C-alpha positions as CSV (number, residue, x, y, z in Angstrom):
1,M,0.0,0.0,0.0
2,V,2.8,2.5,0.8
3,I,4.4,2.0,-2.7
4,N,1.0,2.6,-4.3
5,A,0.4,5.7,-2.3
6,L,3.9,7.1,-3.1
7,T,3.8,6.3,-6.9
8,R,0.1,6.2,-8.0
9,L,-1.9,8.4,-5.7
10,R,-3.2,11.5,-7.3
11,Y,-6.6,12.0,-5.8
12,C,-8.3,11.3,-2.5
13,T,-11.2,12.4,-0.4
14,T,-11.1,14.5,2.7
15,D,-11.5,11.4,4.9
16,G,-8.5,9.7,3.2
17,V,-10.1,7.4,0.6
18,M,-7.4,7.1,-2.1
19,D,-8.0,6.8,-5.9
20,F,-5.3,4.8,-7.7
21,K,-7.1,4.7,-11.1
22,T,-7.2,8.2,-12.4
23,K,-4.1,9.5,-14.0
24,E,-5.4,12.6,-15.8
25,G,-4.8,16.2,-14.7
26,L,-6.8,18.4,-12.4
27,G,-9.9,18.7,-14.6
28,N,-10.5,14.9,-14.3
29,A,-10.9,14.4,-10.6
30,P,-13.5,11.8,-9.7
31,A,-16.6,13.1,-8.0
32,G,-15.9,13.8,-4.3
33,F,-12.1,13.6,-4.8
34,M,-9.4,16.3,-4.9
35,P,-5.7,16.3,-5.6
36,W,-3.9,14.9,-2.5
37,F,-2.0,18.1,-2.0
38,D,-5.3,20.1,-1.7
39,V,-6.8,17.9,1.1
40,P,-7.5,20.1,4.1
41,G,-5.6,19.2,7.2
42,R,-3.0,17.0,5.5
43,R,0.1,16.5,7.7
44,T,2.5,18.1,5.2
45,E,0.4,21.3,4.6
46,N,3.0,23.4,6.5
47,V,6.1,22.0,4.8
48,T,7.2,22.3,1.2
49,V,6.7,19.0,-0.7
50,V,8.7,18.4,-3.9
51,C,7.1,15.6,-6.0
52,G,6.7,14.2,-9.5
53,H,5.3,11.0,-11.1
54,W,2.2,12.8,-12.4
55,S,3.1,14.1,-15.9
56,T,-0.5,15.1,-16.8
57,L,-0.5,17.5,-13.8
58,G,2.5,19.4,-15.3
59,L,4.5,22.0,-13.5
60,V,2.9,23.3,-10.3
61,M,4.8,25.8,-8.1
62,R,3.1,26.9,-4.9
63,P,4.6,28.1,-1.6
64,N,4.2,24.6,-0.2
65,L,4.3,22.4,-3.3
66,M,6.7,21.9,-6.2
67,A,5.3,19.3,-8.7
68,L,8.0,18.9,-11.2
69,D,7.0,16.1,-13.6
70,T,6.5,17.8,-17.0
71,G,6.4,14.6,-19.1
72,C,10.0,14.3,-20.4
73,V,9.4,10.6,-21.3
74,W,6.4,11.6,-23.4
75,G,8.3,14.4,-25.3
76,G,7.7,17.1,-22.7
77,K,10.4,18.8,-20.7
78,L,12.9,17.6,-18.1
79,T,12.3,20.0,-15.1
80,A,14.5,20.7,-12.1
81,A,14.2,23.4,-9.5
82,R,16.7,25.3,-7.4
83,L,15.4,25.2,-3.8
84,A,15.3,28.2,-1.5
85,P,13.5,28.8,1.8
86,D,11.6,31.8,0.2
87,P,9.3,30.5,-2.5
88,A,9.8,33.7,-4.5
89,A,13.5,32.8,-4.7
90,R,13.0,29.4,-6.2
91,T,13.9,29.0,-9.9
92,V,12.9,26.4,-12.5
93,I,15.2,25.0,-15.1
94,Q,13.8,23.1,-18.1
95,V,15.2,21.4,-21.1
96,E,13.4,19.9,-24.1
97,C,13.2,16.1,-24.4
98,P,12.7,14.1,-27.5
99,Q,9.7,11.8,-27.3
100,Y,10.9,8.5,-25.7
101,C,7.6,6.6,-25.3
102,D,4.6,6.3,-27.6
103,P,1.6,7.1,-25.4
104,L,-0.6,5.1,-27.9
105,A,1.6,2.0,-27.9
């Protein structure tokens, strides 16, 4: 269960029910579900979380969230971030990637 939560969790409910099926971006949340990082009262809401493994989400930079998966394997970009305590001082570096995988294969 821990590996599933760390690699496949995108959406959950406010009472902790996890959805492991949906892979699409924010506009495709199942009814009653929200992105894990928007759940009120989550334990990590007061720390900065840096994550990836959700390429359809794309780059998300918030004071307490840095989602860096921008789909390099699908022909998107490879993204890295320079960390800093002040969110305004963080910088993002991106390079183009040739498409490695065929999403329709």
